[in-house]
N, C-alpha and C positions, 0 to 999 in steps of 0.2 A: 350874156354870162359872163359872169367875172370869173378870174382866174382859177379861184378855190372851188366854185363849182364843176369846171374843164375837170382839173387835177380828180375831184370825186370820184364823176361819172368815169374816167378814163382809169382810173383806179378799180372799181367795181369792175367794168369789162374784164381788165385783165386778170382778175381774181376769179370771176366766174367761166372764163371761158379756157382757162387752166393751161394755158401755152407755156411746155417746157422743154428745158432740153437737158438731157444727160450725160456724164463722162466715165466711160468707164476707168477704171483704176486697176493695176496688177503689180504687186510689188514682191521684192524679195530680199532679204537680209541675211546677214552670216558672219558671224564672230567667233575668233579662236585668241585663245591664253594660253601661251607655253611656259614652260620655265626647266629648266634644266640646271639642277643644284649638286653640290660638290658635298657628297653627306660625308667621307672619310679619305685620310691618305695615309698609306702605312707602307713605310719601309724596314722588307724582310730580313736585307741584310744588316743595315745599319741604324738600328732602332731612332726614332727621332729626326734623321737625316732628311729632310724632305728639301735640300737644294738645288738637286737636281732633277726636279720632275717640275714639267713646265705644263702647262691647261690654259689655253686660249680660245678665244672663239668668238659667235655671236650670231644674230640675225641679218637677213639682207633683204633684198629687192634686186631684180634684174629686170627692169622695164623697158630695155633697150629690145628684146625681142619681138616680134611682131604677131600679131592672133594669125594673120595667115599659114603661120609656120607652127601653128599648135600654142605659141607663145603666150605674152602678156599682152591685153588691154580688152578692147571690146569692139563689137560692132553694133551701129545704132540705125533704124529705120522709123522717120516720123517722128512724133512726139514722146521720145522716149530715152534712158540715159540711166547711168550707174558710175559709181566711182569707189575707191576703196580707200584704208586710212591704215598706215602702218607703223608703229613706235616700237624700235627694238634696240637694243643695246649690242655693242661690242666691244671685247676686253683684249687689252693688246699685252696689258702686264697679267702675268702671271696668276690664276684664281687659286685660294686659298681653302680649306675646310669652311664649309657654310655660304661659301660664293656662290651666287645663282647669275644663269643669263636668261634673259628673259624677254618676251613679246608680244604685243596687243595686234591682229592681224583682223580686220572687219572688211565688209563690201556692202553696199546698199543699190538697189537699182530699181527703175518704176517704168512703164508706160501708159500713157494713159489713150495716144489714137497711133499706135506703133510695136515695135520692137525693139528689146534689146540683147544681146549675148554675150556674156562677159568671160572672162577667165583671169583670175588672179592668182599667184603662188610667191610664196616668200622661202627663203633657204638659211636655214641653220645648220651650223656645222662647230664642231667641237673637236679642238685636237690636243691631243694626248704627247707628249714625247720625255723619254727618259733619253738624260744624256750624261750616262754612266754604266758601270757595271752593275751597279745595285739591282734589285728587284724590288719592284713596287705594285701594291694593291691598291685599287684607284674606285671606291664605291660613290656612285650617283645614280641621282634619279630624273624623272622626268614626270611635271604635273600637268594638267593638259584641262583645257574647255572647249568644247566645242557647240555649237547651236546657229540652228538655222530656220528662218520662218519664211511664210508667203504668205501671200494674200489674193483676192480678186478673180477673172476671169480665169488666168491661164499663167502660172509662174512656175519653177523648180531652181532648186539650190542644193548645191553637195558641196562640205566641208571637209575637207579629210587632212588627214594628220599620217606622215610614215617616215619612222623612225630604224635606222641599219647602223650599224658601224663596219669602217675598213675590213677588220677582220673577219667579219662574216658570222658571226656567234649571236649578232643580234637582227630581229625583222620584224617589224610589228607597224600594224595598221589601223588607226581609227576614223569613221567616220561619220558624218549627221547629216540627214535628207531630209528635205521637204518637196512638196508637190500640191498643186492645187487639183490636180487630179484626183488625187487618193485623199486627199482631204488631210493630210499631214504635215506636222514639225517635227523637229527632231533635237535632241539634247545629249552630249555624249561627255565625260568625265571620266579623268581619274578614277577620280575616290568611286566610282561605280565598278571599276574594271576587277573583277571576281578574284586575279591572278597577281598577284603583289609583284611575281617576278617580271612581266611586264612593263611596268614601272620603275624597278630598283635593279641597278646591274652593280656588276664586280669585275672589274679588270685587271688583269695581272700584266704587267708590262717587264718585261727583261729586259739585260743590258742593251741599251741602245734602240730601243723597239720603240714604234709608235702606234696612234691608233687616230679615228676619224670619227665621232657619234655626228650621224645625220641627223636633223629635224627638219624636216618641209612641208611645208601647210598650201595646201590646193585649195580655192572658194571660185566654183563654177556657178554664174547665175544668170536666168532666163525668164522676162516677162515680155507678156505680149497682152493688147486689150485695142479694142476698135472703138470708137465713138458711138453712143447709143443714139438713134432719133427716136423720140418718143410721141406718137400722135396727141393731136390736141384731146381733151379730153372733153367729152358731150356737154352741154351746159344745163345744168341740171334745172327743174320745176323753179325754184326757189330761186335759183339767179337770178332768171326772167322776171319773176315777179319782182325782183330788188331793182332789175334795168328801166323795167317798165313803171315802175312807182318814181322813180327819180324825175321821168321823162313828163309823167302829168303832174310832178311838182313842179319843172318848169313853166308846163303850159298852165297851170294855174296862176303861178307867179305873172306868166304877161297879162292873163284875161282881169284880174286885179289892180293891172298898174296902169 
């Protein structure tokens, strides 16, 4: 039997026997876009003089904390993994009207025969300081987008944004969640917020007064999957007919030579 005929017969056997292996996959993904913008600065004492107001800050990660302390990171068992991406800016020079601080923060995870549990977070701080005896009003706003998605056997994900200030008159929380158990994914955006007072703020700073605006994002994700074994598919009658035909042709070839 030449090499070509062997390949044909082996191919036919593989096709008809239907031997298959399958691998389950569970995934999660979460992403956030956050921007804080200085909309206006007003000196209520000396109109037009903005030389004594300082606004600095930015977004940053602290990945030195360990997950065992409810901190930053992941735990992995088997064939699974997760990762994060963070792009943010920090401004040491004083922000002026129209300037913004922004970040893009996201995470993904997957499992094929194991599980991964993830917890990632970023911090955002904007510092306001009045270095004079003048009285200032600062108007600023926050824009955000939160989205998360899951697929597979078992996965869940949550991405949340919390924002507040040192003076204590701002306290907001937004989130998007997803779960394969509930067959849901989620999207949340400041453009859908029905109350503009929750995204636009007015800060009054008296003589030598200061404030800090906090914008923290937390991403949690879990994915678990087990490899699945699929029993061989019974060979259909057409398959046996094809195989017996190949054998008959082989015998016929021998008898005629």
